[in-house]
N, C-alpha and C positions, 0 to 999 in steps of 0.2 A: 402675961396672960391677956391683959386688956388689949395689947397690940395685936395679938393673934386673933382675938374676937373682932377687932376693928377691921383687920385685913380681910377676914372671912366675910364680914358684912359688906365691905366695899366691893369685894369680888362678886357677891350675890347681886348687889344693886347694879353693877356694871353689866352682868350677864342679863339681868332683867331688862335693862335699857336696850341692849343689843337685840334681844329676841322678842321685845314687845311687839305684838301683832304679827310675829313670824309664823309661817306655816311650814316652810321647808328651808333647810340650810344646806347649801351645796358648797362644800369646803367652808369658806368664810363668807360666802355670799348668801344673803337672805332673800327669800321669796315670801312676801306677806300674803295674808288672807285677801287683802284688797287687790293685790296683783293677780291672784287667781280669779277672783270675781270679775275683774275687768277683762281678763283674757277670755273667760267664759262668755261674756257678752260679745266680745269682738268676734269670736269664732263660732258662736251659737252652739256650744257643746257643753259637756259635763265637766265637773271639777277635775276628774282624773286625767282627761285628755288635756285640759288647760295646764295642769301641773306638769305633765310630761313635756309639753312644749316649752314651758318656762325653765324646766331643768335643763333641757337641751340648750336653751339660750344662755344660761349661766355657764354651762360647760364650754360653749363656744367662746364666751367672754373670757373665761379663765385661760383657755388655750391661746387666744389672741394675745393676752397679756404675757403669757409665758414665752411666746414666739416673737413678742414685740412687734405685732402687726398693727398698723394704724392707717388711717386715711386722712389726708390733709384736706382742708376746705377747698383748696385749689383743684384737687382731683374731683371733688363733688361738683364744683362749678363747671369744670371741663365736660363732665358727663351731661350736665343740664344743657350746656351750650350745644353739644352734639345732637341731643334729642330734639332741641328746639329747631336747629337747622334742618333736621330731617323732615320736620313738619312745616318748614318755611315760615317760622316765627322767630321774632327776637325773644330774648329771655323774659322780659316783662310780659309779653303776650303769652308766652308758654306758661308762666306762673298762673296767669288769669284763666287760661284754657283748662289747666289742671284743676283749679279751684272750682270752676263752673261745672266741669264734667265729673269730678270725683269728690269734691268737697274738701280737698286738702289745701292747707295754707302753704306758703312757700317754705316755712320752717319745717312743717311736717313732711313735705316733699323732699327737702334736703336730707332729713333724717332717714327716710326710706332709701334714698339713693346711697347714702353713707353705709347703711347696713348691707345693702346689696354688694357694694364694692368690698366691704370687709369680708363678707362671705366668699366672694370670688378669690380674694387674696388668701384666705384661710384654706380654701380648697386647693389652690396651687401649692401651698406649703405642705399640705397633707398628702396630696396625690403625687407620688413620685413619678408616675408615668401618665402622660396626657391621655385624655379620653379620645378614642378613635372616632372620627366622623363616620356616621352610618353609610352603608352602601345603598345603591338604588333599590336593591331587593329588600333590604331592611326597612327602608322608608315605605315601600309599597305594603309590606307586611304590617307595619305599624298603622298605616292608614286603614287597612281592611279591618283591623282589630278595634280601632277607635273611631270609626266613621261618625258616630253620634256626637263626638267632641268637635267635629269640624263642619257641622251643618250650619249654613248661613244663606241669606238671600243672595241670588246671583247679582241683583242690582236693586237700587232704591230710586223710586221716582219721588222727587221732592220739589217744593217751592222754596227757593233761596231768598231770604230777606237780609239785605246788607245795608249798613249805614255807618257813617262816622260817629253818629250819636247813639250810644247804647240805649239811652232812655227811649228813643223813638221805637226801637225794635221791641222793647218791653211793652210799650203801649200797644203795638200791633199784636203781641202775644196775648195781652190782657183783653183786647177787643179786636177780633179778626176783621171787623168792618172798618176799622180805623185806616185812614189813608193819609200819607204824608209824602210830598215830593222828595223828602230827604232819604226815603227808603227805596233802594233799588230792589225790584222784585223780578225773579226769573225762574222759570221751570227748568229743572235739570234732571239728568239720570246719571247716577254714580254707580259704576260697576265695582263690585267688591274687590275683585282681583287687581284693580288699577288705582285704588286709593290707599292712603296711609293707614296703618293699623289703628292709630288714634281716631281718625275720622270714621273708620269702619266700626270701631267700638261705640262711638257716639251715636251713629245712625242705628246700629243693631239694637241698642238698648232703649231706643225711643219707639213708642207704639205708633201704629198707623193712625193718622188723623190727630197727631200731637206734634208740638214744637220741641226741638232739641233745646238744651240750655244755650244761652248766648255765649259765643266764644270769639276770641280775636280772629280776624280774617287774614292776618299776615301783612296787611297794608295799612296798619294803624287805624283800622276800622273794626266793625263787629258784624257777626253773622249768626243767624239762626235758621234751621232747616225745618220746614213743615213736611212731615212724611205723608205723601199721598197714597203710595202703594208700594208693595214689594213684588218684584218680578221673579217668578220661579223660585219659591222658597224651598229649594232642594239642596243636596250636597253640591258644593261648588266644584267637585272633582279634585283629583290628586294635585294637578298642576297649580291650582289656585291656593293650595294650603301647604305646599312643599316646604317653604321656609318655616312655617309654624311647626310642622312635624319635625324638621331638623332640630329646631330649638327645643322642642319637647323631649326628644330622645336624648340630646346632650344634657339637658337639665336633669332628666331621670337618672342618667349615668352618674352625674356629679353627686346627686342626692344619695344614690346608693353607696358611693364611696364614703361620703360624710356620715351617713347613718350607721354604717358598719364601724367606722372609726369611733364615733361617739357612743355607740352601743357598748363597745369594749371599754372605752374610757369610763363610762358610767359605772361599770362593774367594779372598777378599781378606785373609785372616788368616794370620799366620805359624804354621804347624803342622809340627812336626818329629817324625817317627817314628824313634825311636832303636833300638827292638827290640820284639819281640812275644813272647808266651808260646809255647813250643814245643808 
């Protein structure tokens, strides 16, 4: 009798330990109240939306485990190297550029790239037929329907401040009247269609009459751009955003396949909602 009671007590205590702070249990994977609150802050949305995203993430995690899908650290580094090379930076400079532009540490960047590669592998495992590349007509149609998503300046008139000493550029930003022979200053015009996506993003999100964050210049030095003016802030035209549209269409097609798959999987998975944030 005492053994039975002891067994029941231990079982209850173990369950309490497992589910302490739990909000949702997907199979044997726990989503805590803190997880939901953190996701709400990250996406600036309500608890239900955050919970649905986290449930999808747990379902993906379970599916990857079942299919034995993984990503090696060497694969992550290869992806980082390729991206750095496209921007004419070495890996260290790329890490610093990402940290200055997006606030991500190298560890956070690696995790984001790992998750992207895992999603790509999972998609390839789920989608038995490859996504067809859109035709020219489909690209034109997508552009007409989503023009507002592709509005950007045709060009940026900037003053470039470049130096081997990052501190000198920061002094210039803090005090525009500051002069140092260590800083190379040059007026330039960058055309949106001819610069890298990363530089385009950096310039686009910086207001006129403001400096961009300091980023590596690819020659073991640093650079910041002062935005003087934007030229013709109109749609750049189909040609300038064709690659973006192609990627957007392919991404939407992949997500449609994944959403359909995980929607059906969710219906057949044990998901227990214990409580939600108030």
